[in-house]
VMD Tcl script that draws the C-alpha trace (Angstrom):
set ca {
  {0.00 0.00 0.00}
  {1.32 3.43 -1.00}
  {0.95 6.69 0.93}
  {-0.39 9.94 -0.49}
  {-0.97 13.35 1.06}
  {-2.19 16.74 -0.11}
  {-0.89 20.22 -0.72}
  {-4.06 22.13 0.00}
  {-5.22 25.65 -0.81}
  {-6.64 25.98 2.72}
  {-3.05 26.05 4.03}
  {-2.03 28.91 1.75}
  {0.50 29.10 -1.05}
  {2.09 25.78 -1.99}
  {5.52 27.39 -1.80}
  {5.00 27.67 1.95}
  {4.24 23.94 2.21}
  {7.12 22.61 0.12}
  {9.62 22.18 2.97}
  {7.18 19.95 4.85}
  {6.29 18.02 1.69}
  {9.98 17.35 1.11}
  {10.27 15.93 4.63}
  {7.14 13.84 4.13}
  {8.57 12.53 0.88}
  {11.68 11.38 2.76}
  {9.47 9.73 5.39}
  {7.60 7.68 2.83}
  {4.98 9.72 0.94}
  {4.63 8.35 -2.60}
  {2.17 10.87 -4.08}
  {1.12 14.47 -3.47}
  {-2.32 15.67 -4.52}
  {-2.72 19.34 -5.40}
  {-6.23 20.67 -4.94}
  {-7.77 23.50 -6.94}
  {-11.50 24.06 -6.30}
  {-11.90 27.80 -7.01}
  {-8.60 28.82 -5.43}
  {-5.25 29.27 -7.19}
  {-4.91 27.02 -10.23}
  {-3.31 23.65 -9.50}
  {-1.05 23.31 -12.60}
  {1.10 26.26 -11.49}
  {1.62 24.65 -8.09}
  {2.26 21.22 -9.60}
  {4.93 22.61 -11.90}
  {6.60 24.17 -8.87}
  {6.46 20.88 -6.95}
  {7.87 18.99 -9.91}
  {11.09 20.93 -9.40}
  {11.07 20.62 -5.60}
  {10.21 16.94 -5.04}
  {12.48 14.13 -6.18}
  {10.50 10.89 -6.11}
  {6.84 11.49 -5.30}
  {4.19 11.46 -7.99}
  {2.37 14.77 -8.35}
  {-1.36 14.58 -9.07}
  {-4.17 17.02 -9.67}
  {-6.73 16.46 -6.99}
  {-8.88 17.36 -8.84}
  {-9.29 19.37 -12.04}
  {-12.89 19.61 -13.20}
  {-13.69 18.68 -16.80}
  {-15.73 21.84 -17.49}
  {-13.27 24.68 -16.98}
  {-10.66 23.48 -19.49}
  {-11.05 21.87 -22.89}
  {-9.92 18.22 -23.18}
  {-7.03 19.36 -25.37}
  {-5.85 21.80 -22.68}
  {-6.12 19.03 -20.09}
  {-3.99 16.79 -22.30}
  {-1.41 19.53 -22.94}
  {-1.21 20.40 -19.24}
  {-0.76 16.77 -18.23}
  {1.87 16.20 -20.90}
  {3.77 19.28 -19.79}
  {3.72 18.33 -16.12}
  {4.67 14.75 -16.92}
  {7.67 16.01 -18.87}
  {8.74 18.45 -16.13}
  {8.54 15.71 -13.50}
  {10.09 13.07 -15.79}
  {7.14 10.72 -15.57}
  {5.91 11.52 -12.06}
  {2.49 12.95 -12.86}
  {-1.08 11.68 -12.61}
  {-4.06 13.54 -14.01}
  {-6.92 13.62 -11.51}
  {-10.24 14.60 -13.06}
  {-13.76 15.03 -11.74}
  {-17.07 16.74 -12.38}
  {-17.07 19.12 -9.39}
  {-20.62 20.47 -8.93}
  {-22.99 23.06 -10.40}
  {-22.24 25.59 -7.66}
  {-18.62 25.87 -8.81}
  {-18.99 25.07 -12.51}
  {-21.91 27.43 -13.13}
  {-21.31 29.85 -10.26}
  {-17.58 30.45 -10.78}
  {-16.82 29.31 -14.33}
  {-20.13 30.30 -15.94}
  {-20.43 27.01 -17.81}
  {-23.59 24.84 -17.87}
  {-23.28 21.77 -15.64}
  {-24.46 19.16 -18.10}
  {-23.72 15.48 -18.84}
  {-20.86 15.01 -16.32}
  {-20.34 11.31 -17.13}
  {-20.22 11.91 -20.87}
  {-17.80 14.78 -20.45}
  {-15.48 12.76 -18.23}
  {-15.48 9.77 -20.57}
  {-14.85 11.88 -23.66}
  {-12.15 13.94 -21.92}
  {-10.31 10.74 -20.96}
  {-10.54 9.40 -24.53}
  {-9.31 12.66 -26.04}
  {-6.40 12.99 -23.60}
  {-5.19 9.49 -24.43}
  {-5.45 10.18 -28.15}
  {-3.36 13.34 -27.75}
  {-0.64 11.59 -25.72}
  {-0.35 8.61 -28.05}
  {0.17 10.99 -30.97}
  {-0.63 8.21 -33.43}
  {-2.48 10.56 -35.76}
  {-3.86 14.06 -35.89}
  {-6.58 14.67 -33.33}
  {-10.02 14.03 -34.75}
  {-12.86 13.21 -32.40}
  {-16.60 13.15 -32.84}
  {-18.33 12.75 -29.49}
  {-21.61 13.81 -27.98}
  {-20.08 16.81 -26.19}
  {-16.81 17.40 -28.01}
  {-16.28 17.58 -31.77}
  {-12.67 18.13 -32.80}
  {-12.05 19.92 -35.13}
  {-15.11 22.09 -34.58}
  {-17.66 21.44 -37.34}
  {-17.63 24.10 -40.05}
  {-21.22 25.15 -39.36}
  {-20.32 25.99 -35.76}
  {-17.36 28.25 -36.45}
  {-15.29 29.75 -39.26}
  {-14.77 26.42 -40.99}
  {-10.99 26.90 -40.81}
  {-10.28 24.38 -38.09}
  {-8.16 21.38 -39.06}
  {-6.88 18.27 -37.24}
  {-3.57 18.80 -35.41}
  {-1.08 16.83 -33.34}
  {0.48 18.03 -30.12}
  {3.82 19.48 -31.23}
  {6.07 17.96 -28.59}
  {6.41 14.23 -28.08}
  {4.99 13.48 -24.59}
  {7.40 12.02 -22.04}
  {4.96 9.11 -21.71}
  {2.25 8.09 -24.14}
  {0.21 6.64 -21.26}
  {-0.20 9.10 -18.39}
  {-2.26 7.68 -15.51}
  {-5.72 9.15 -15.02}
  {-7.60 9.14 -11.71}
  {-11.31 9.91 -11.60}
  {-13.01 11.32 -8.51}
  {-16.49 9.80 -8.63}
  {-19.23 8.88 -6.16}
  {-22.42 7.93 -8.00}
  {-23.19 4.39 -9.10}
  {-22.93 5.06 -12.84}
  {-19.84 7.25 -12.52}
  {-18.05 4.69 -10.34}
  {-18.91 1.98 -12.88}
  {-17.38 4.15 -15.61}
  {-14.30 4.73 -13.45}
  {-13.76 1.00 -13.01}
  {-14.08 0.63 -16.77}
  {-11.77 3.35 -18.09}
  {-9.61 4.94 -15.35}
  {-6.23 4.02 -13.92}
  {-7.27 5.04 -10.41}
  {-10.39 5.84 -8.41}
  {-10.48 8.69 -5.90}
  {-13.61 8.25 -3.75}
  {-14.60 10.73 -1.08}
  {-15.97 9.66 2.31}
  {-14.69 6.13 1.79}
  {-15.54 3.91 4.75}
  {-13.80 0.60 4.13}
  {-16.27 -1.38 6.26}
  {-19.25 -0.27 4.14}
  {-17.67 0.43 0.79}
  {-18.63 -2.86 -0.84}
  {-22.30 -2.37 0.00}
  {-22.25 1.12 -1.54}
  {-19.99 0.68 -4.56}
  {-19.20 -3.03 -4.91}
  {-21.65 -3.86 -7.68}
  {-20.77 -0.74 -9.68}
  {-17.07 -1.58 -9.48}
  {-17.75 -5.16 -10.64}
  {-19.84 -4.02 -13.61}
  {-17.16 -1.57 -14.67}
  {-14.36 -4.10 -14.25}
  {-16.24 -6.54 -16.50}
  {-16.05 -3.97 -19.34}
  {-12.46 -2.91 -18.65}
  {-9.93 -3.03 -21.49}
  {-7.50 -5.85 -20.58}
  {-4.60 -3.66 -21.72}
  {-5.26 -1.34 -18.76}
  {-3.55 -2.13 -15.44}
  {-5.73 -3.08 -12.44}
  {-7.71 -0.18 -11.01}
  {-5.97 1.53 -8.09}
  {-8.08 2.84 -5.21}
  {-6.97 5.96 -3.32}
  {-8.89 6.33 -0.06}
  {-8.35 8.85 2.71}
  {-7.98 8.97 6.48}
  {-6.58 11.22 9.18}
  {-3.40 9.78 10.68}
  {-2.00 10.17 14.20}
  {-0.26 7.18 15.73}
  {0.29 6.88 19.47}
  {-1.41 6.17 22.78}
  {-4.18 8.35 24.14}
  {-5.00 10.05 20.83}
  {-8.54 8.72 20.36}
  {-10.14 12.10 21.09}
  {-8.34 13.52 18.08}
  {-10.81 11.68 15.85}
  {-13.32 14.40 16.75}
  {-11.21 16.91 14.82}
  {-12.81 15.55 11.64}
  {-16.28 16.64 12.72}
  {-16.25 20.16 11.15}
  {-15.13 18.87 7.76}
  {-17.60 15.97 7.72}
  {-20.43 18.28 8.77}
  {-19.48 20.72 6.00}
  {-19.67 18.07 3.29}
  {-22.62 16.06 4.61}
  {-24.59 19.10 5.69}
  {-23.60 22.05 3.58}
  {-22.00 20.96 0.32}
  {-24.19 21.56 -2.72}
  {-27.92 22.08 -2.79}
  {-30.15 20.17 -0.41}
  {-31.30 17.72 -3.07}
  {-27.93 17.53 -4.89}
  {-25.49 16.81 -2.09}
  {-23.60 13.72 -3.28}
  {-21.78 13.38 0.07}
  {-25.02 13.37 2.01}
  {-26.32 10.60 -0.23}
  {-23.22 8.46 0.40}
  {-23.57 9.01 4.16}
  {-27.14 7.72 3.95}
  {-26.00 4.62 2.06}
  {-23.58 3.77 4.86}
  {-26.63 3.38 7.10}
  {-26.62 6.85 8.66}
  {-29.82 8.04 6.98}
  {-31.41 9.74 9.99}
  {-28.12 11.37 10.96}
  {-27.54 12.62 7.41}
  {-30.93 14.30 7.30}
  {-30.55 15.88 10.71}
  {-26.99 17.07 10.02}
  {-28.11 18.70 6.78}
  {-31.10 20.39 8.42}
  {-28.95 21.83 11.20}
  {-26.09 22.89 8.97}
  {-28.30 24.67 6.45}
  {-30.04 26.41 9.36}
  {-26.68 27.81 10.43}
  {-26.34 25.51 13.46}
  {-22.95 24.11 12.48}
  {-21.73 23.09 15.92}
  {-24.94 21.16 16.57}
  {-24.58 19.44 13.21}
  {-21.03 18.41 14.10}
  {-22.18 16.73 17.32}
  {-24.50 14.40 15.37}
  {-21.73 12.76 13.34}
  {-21.64 9.18 14.63}
  {-18.53 8.09 16.50}
  {-18.83 4.82 14.59}
  {-18.13 6.71 11.36}
  {-15.22 8.68 12.83}
  {-13.59 5.53 14.21}
  {-13.96 3.68 10.89}
  {-12.55 6.49 8.76}
  {-9.51 7.45 10.78}
  {-6.10 6.00 11.53}
  {-5.85 7.71 14.87}
  {-4.82 5.55 17.79}
  {-2.15 3.17 18.92}
  {-0.17 0.97 16.56}
  {-2.43 -2.07 16.95}
  {-5.56 -0.03 16.11}
  {-3.92 1.46 13.03}
  {-2.60 -1.91 11.90}
  {-6.05 -3.50 12.18}
  {-7.69 -0.65 10.29}
  {-5.08 -0.80 7.53}
  {-5.85 -4.47 7.07}
  {-9.53 -3.61 6.59}
  {-8.56 -0.94 4.04}
  {-6.43 -3.47 2.20}
  {-9.24 -6.04 2.16}
  {-11.51 -3.35 0.70}
  {-9.11 -3.01 -2.25}
  {-7.36 0.21 -1.24}
  {-3.94 0.44 -2.89}
  {-2.95 3.92 -1.70}
  {-3.86 5.69 1.52}
  {-4.61 9.41 1.23}
  {-3.24 10.47 4.59}
  {-3.98 13.70 6.39}
  {-1.27 13.79 9.04}
  {-2.35 15.45 12.27}
  {-0.12 17.59 14.42}
  {0.73 21.19 15.17}
  {4.27 21.04 13.76}
  {6.02 19.62 10.72}
  {8.08 17.41 13.01}
  {4.97 15.85 14.52}
  {3.28 15.23 11.16}
  {6.45 13.71 9.69}
  {6.73 11.45 12.72}
  {3.22 10.12 12.08}
  {4.12 9.54 8.42}
  {7.22 7.58 9.38}
  {5.22 5.48 11.84}
  {2.56 4.77 9.22}
  {5.20 3.70 6.71}
  {6.72 1.32 9.25}
  {3.36 -0.30 10.00}
  {2.52 -0.72 6.31}
  {5.84 -2.42 5.68}
  {5.11 -4.94 8.43}
  {1.65 -6.04 7.31}
}
mol new
graphics top color blue
foreach p $ca { graphics top sphere $p radius 0.5 }
foreach p [lrange $ca 0 end-1] q [lrange $ca 1 end] { graphics top cylinder $p $q radius 0.2 }
display resetview
């Protein structure tokens, strides 16, 4: 099992995080996600990290498929893969209508179709086998003559990509989108992944997608997250996740289009999900946080002594997780690096 962590916009400029990321890389981090949302763009930060990190893969976590054309996504990925000498992974997702329409001013339509077609176009660009010509439901390349000047013509990316097969991770949650991920992606980035209940929520979708998977693709990797703090007497630290869980379950998206709330319900926390959302949207955030079940917090964290963490890692492994997205707790770089080193040691023993 590999270890990943994030350079996050909530902690400010990536340049201020690089020293810690370098120490985490030495302690065992294999991949660094760079978030974007509607903050600073992630490709700028990823290019910076490509020069500052030596071994870790750098991944977009995530870029939405609406704000950039598939060709720009392919060019960006090829450029970052070249700068990092093959240490890049393109993380894509659909985001949500609040960001796509509210910040980018683009209609939020056909997310599955757009993701599938973007993946197909990116791979065509990187393989550079012929000039780009694609006729999909959402993307027609070159643009048909009756939709523009008529001067567009098929082109190839000028530079030869460092790799013709750059890994693609898809951040998906819904049944159909997860099925598509298992069919076409190199990696799956689920949110709110609870290993104990994951099979009941996504198992059938993953199986259906795997049955349609091109045998030339490698096995699907699963990147699932957890907070990490290893030591005795740390159990109360699991409560630190409450504000973030309440934000996503209660306040992310519209009431009837909150994908995270729907996943929480599928884990068996239907009453809690409804109550958390009602309280959060009413502005009662602290009350919403108190309703997050301890059962969920215990199952989605790696906070505790070594035996607890080891047992939980085994459950993650049995659920198919190949890389742990670790959020290392602590007030100092030294403390967070220590937790990373301890996690690496446990993984190597199991």
